[in-house]
C-alpha positions as CSV (number, residue, x, y, z in Angstrom):
1,M,-10.5,26.4,61.0
2,A,-7.3,27.4,59.0
3,V,-5.7,24.0,60.1
4,L,-9.1,22.2,58.8
5,A,-9.2,23.9,55.6
6,F,-5.5,23.0,54.8
7,L,-6.3,19.5,55.5
8,L,-9.5,19.4,53.5
9,A,-7.3,20.9,50.4
10,A,-4.7,18.3,50.9
11,V,-7.3,15.3,51.0
12,S,-8.6,16.6,47.8
13,A,-5.3,17.0,45.9
14,L,-4.7,13.5,47.1
15,A,-7.8,12.1,45.7
16,D,-6.7,13.0,42.1
17,P,-3.2,13.9,41.4
18,L,-4.4,15.3,38.4
19,D,-5.9,18.4,40.3
20,R,-3.0,18.9,42.6
21,Q,-1.2,21.8,40.5
22,G,-3.3,24.7,40.9
23,T,-4.4,27.1,38.4
24,T,-1.4,29.2,37.6
25,M,0.0,28.2,34.2
26,N,2.0,30.2,31.5
27,P,-0.3,30.6,28.1
28,D,2.7,30.3,26.2
29,W,2.9,26.8,27.0
30,L,-0.7,25.5,26.6
31,V,-1.2,22.4,24.8
32,V,-4.4,22.8,22.6
33,P,-5.1,20.0,20.4
34,R,-5.3,20.4,16.9
35,S,-4.3,24.0,17.1
36,G,-1.0,24.0,18.6
37,I,1.0,25.2,21.9
38,G,0.7,28.7,23.1
39,R,2.0,31.1,20.5
40,L,2.7,28.3,18.1
41,V,-0.3,28.0,16.2
42,F,-1.0,25.7,13.4
43,G,-1.2,27.3,9.7
44,L,1.6,30.0,10.8
45,T,4.4,30.5,7.8
46,P,7.9,30.2,8.8
47,E,8.5,34.0,9.2
48,E,5.3,34.2,11.3
49,V,6.8,31.3,13.7
50,A,10.0,33.2,13.8
51,A,8.4,36.5,15.1
52,A,6.0,34.5,17.2
53,A,9.2,32.4,18.7
54,D,11.1,35.5,20.0
55,P,12.0,35.4,22.9
56,V,9.9,32.7,24.5
57,Y,10.7,29.5,22.1
58,G,14.0,30.3,20.8
59,T,15.8,31.0,17.5
60,P,14.7,29.0,14.3
61,T,17.2,27.0,12.7
62,P,17.3,26.8,8.7
63,L,14.5,25.0,7.1
64,I,15.3,21.1,6.0
65,R,13.5,21.1,2.7
66,G,11.4,18.0,2.2
67,A,11.6,18.1,-1.6
68,E,15.4,17.9,-1.3
69,A,15.1,15.1,0.9
70,A,12.3,13.4,-1.3
71,A,14.6,13.8,-4.5
72,D,17.5,11.9,-2.5
73,A,14.9,9.1,-1.6
74,D,13.7,8.7,-5.2
75,A,17.0,8.2,-6.3
76,V,17.9,5.7,-3.6
77,I,14.5,3.9,-4.8
78,A,15.6,3.9,-8.4
79,G,18.9,2.4,-7.3
80,M,17.1,-0.5,-5.5
81,R,14.5,-1.2,-8.0
82,T,15.6,-4.8,-8.8
83,S,15.7,-5.8,-5.0
84,L,12.3,-4.6,-4.0
85,S,8.8,-5.8,-4.7
86,A,6.2,-3.9,-6.5
87,A,4.3,-3.4,-3.3
88,D,7.4,-2.4,-1.4
89,I,8.4,0.5,-4.2
90,S,4.6,1.6,-4.1
91,A,4.8,2.3,-0.4
92,M,8.2,3.8,-0.8
93,R,6.8,6.0,-3.2
94,Q,4.0,7.0,-1.1
95,A,6.2,8.0,1.7
96,V,8.3,10.0,-0.7
97,R,5.3,12.0,-2.0
98,D,4.4,12.6,1.9
99,L,7.9,13.6,2.4
100,A,7.9,16.1,-0.8
101,G,5.5,18.7,1.2
102,L,6.9,18.4,4.7
103,D,9.6,20.8,5.9
104,R,11.2,20.7,9.5
105,Q,13.2,23.1,11.5
106,N,13.9,23.5,15.2
107,L,13.7,26.4,17.6
108,E,16.5,26.4,19.8
109,K,16.8,28.2,23.5
110,D,19.2,27.3,26.0
111,R,20.3,24.2,24.0
112,I,16.5,22.7,24.1
113,P,15.1,22.3,20.7
114,I,11.4,22.4,19.8
115,L,10.9,20.4,16.6
116,L,8.7,21.9,13.9
117,E,7.0,20.4,10.8
118,Y,5.5,22.5,8.1
119,R,3.3,21.1,5.6
120,D,3.1,22.9,2.3
121,G,4.8,26.2,3.9
122,R,2.3,26.0,6.9
123,L,3.1,25.1,10.4
124,D,1.5,21.4,10.9
125,G,3.5,19.8,13.9
126,V,4.9,20.7,16.9
127,T,7.1,18.3,19.4
128,V,8.1,19.3,22.9
129,E,10.3,17.4,25.2
130,S,10.4,17.1,29.0
131,R,12.9,19.8,29.5
132,H,10.2,22.1,28.4
133,A,8.5,21.7,32.2
134,E,6.0,24.0,31.7
135,T,4.4,22.7,29.1
136,H,0.6,21.9,30.3
137,F,-2.8,20.5,29.3
138,Q,-6.0,20.9,31.0
139,N,-4.5,22.7,34.0
140,V,-1.5,20.1,34.7
141,R,2.1,20.3,33.9
142,I,2.6,17.2,31.9
143,F,6.1,16.3,32.5
144,T,5.8,16.7,36.4
145,L,3.3,13.6,36.4
146,T,3.8,10.1,36.3
147,A,3.8,8.2,33.0
148,R,0.5,6.6,34.0
149,E,-1.1,9.7,34.7
150,V,-0.3,11.4,31.6
151,L,-1.8,8.4,29.5
152,R,-5.0,8.7,31.6
153,L,-5.2,12.2,31.1
154,F,-5.0,12.0,27.3
155,E,-7.3,9.1,27.2
156,R,-10.1,10.8,28.9
157,A,-9.7,13.8,26.7
158,N,-9.5,11.7,23.5
159,G,-12.8,10.0,24.6
160,A,-11.1,6.6,23.8
161,P,-8.0,4.4,24.4
162,G,-4.9,5.2,22.4
163,R,-3.0,3.6,20.0
164,F,0.5,1.9,20.7
165,R,3.6,0.9,19.4
166,S,7.0,0.7,20.6
167,T,7.2,3.9,22.8
168,E,4.5,5.9,21.0
169,A,0.9,6.4,22.3
170,A,-1.3,7.8,19.7
171,F,-4.7,9.7,20.6
172,D,-6.1,10.3,17.1
173,N,-9.4,12.3,18.4
174,L,-6.5,14.9,19.8
175,A,-3.9,14.5,17.0
176,V,-1.4,13.9,19.8
177,S,1.4,11.5,20.2
178,L,3.2,10.8,23.4
179,F,6.6,9.4,23.0
180,A,8.3,7.3,26.1
181,F,5.4,7.2,28.4
182,S,4.4,3.8,27.5
183,H,6.3,0.8,25.9
184,V,5.0,-2.3,24.3
185,S,6.2,-5.4,25.2
186,A,7.4,-8.5,23.4
187,D,4.3,-10.3,24.0
188,G,2.1,-7.2,23.0
189,K,1.1,-5.9,26.2
190,V,1.2,-2.1,26.7
191,L,3.2,-0.9,29.9
192,A,3.4,2.7,31.4
193,M,6.9,3.8,31.6
194,R,8.5,3.7,34.9
195,D,10.3,6.5,36.2
196,D,13.5,4.7,36.7
197,D,13.5,3.6,33.1
198,S,16.1,4.9,30.9
199,D,14.0,5.9,28.2
200,F,11.9,8.0,31.0
201,A,14.2,10.8,30.4
202,E,13.3,11.1,26.8
203,R,9.7,11.8,27.1
204,S,8.1,14.2,24.5
205,V,4.6,15.3,23.3
206,T,4.0,15.9,19.4
207,L,1.2,17.8,18.3
208,R,-0.5,17.7,15.0
209,R,-3.4,19.4,13.0
210,E,-4.5,15.8,11.7
211,P,-3.5,12.5,13.3
212,Y,-0.7,10.3,12.1
213,R,-2.2,7.4,10.5
214,P,-0.1,6.0,7.5
215,A,-2.1,3.0,5.8
216,N,1.2,1.0,5.8
217,E,2.0,1.2,9.9
218,I,-1.2,1.2,11.0
219,D,-1.2,-2.6,11.7
220,R,1.9,-2.2,14.0
221,F,-0.3,-0.5,16.6
222,V,-2.1,-2.2,19.4
223,T,-5.1,-0.6,21.4
224,A,-5.1,-0.1,24.9
225,S,-6.6,1.5,27.7
226,F,-5.1,2.8,31.2
227,E,-8.7,3.9,32.7
């Protein structure tokens, strides 16, 4: 009977690779769309993030202030005014306005950074990479799956196909973007990244409170399904 139970369990796992990992997951690395990951909950101040980060996620680096970067960008636009169209200047100024309220910071542990973004002083975005192996969503560790499995996992949770450009896959209902799990070919076809592709090692997941849908970039995406 024990052998039969083992075989049934093995067959069940093979039937759906997304069910093969069991139920023991570290809650500090749980992906919750529009909320954050583990203790890094959207809405926290930098001081609250620093308290929550130790010792799990690492030490915060100094904040990179968006207002300072925006001032530099404004100076560049002013210097290029004669060579830019009115539409270009308008788009660039909108980007500068968006940048002004966005601060950035890393959490660093064992030389593996977690990228944080703050909007108006509150945590608004978190990016983790493939070296954060415990990162999990819907009871599976994201970075142990094939690219196609991950794309299917998030498409199902999103309830709709994703938007794709270059190596980004955006799932707007979740406000989640995946990087280096897919790529768009020169003829506009969306392909899952192969394990032996040099970009596959650069996989990362970005979580936001709201989906990233800049009006001047939305037409660069194509919609595709992996179901």
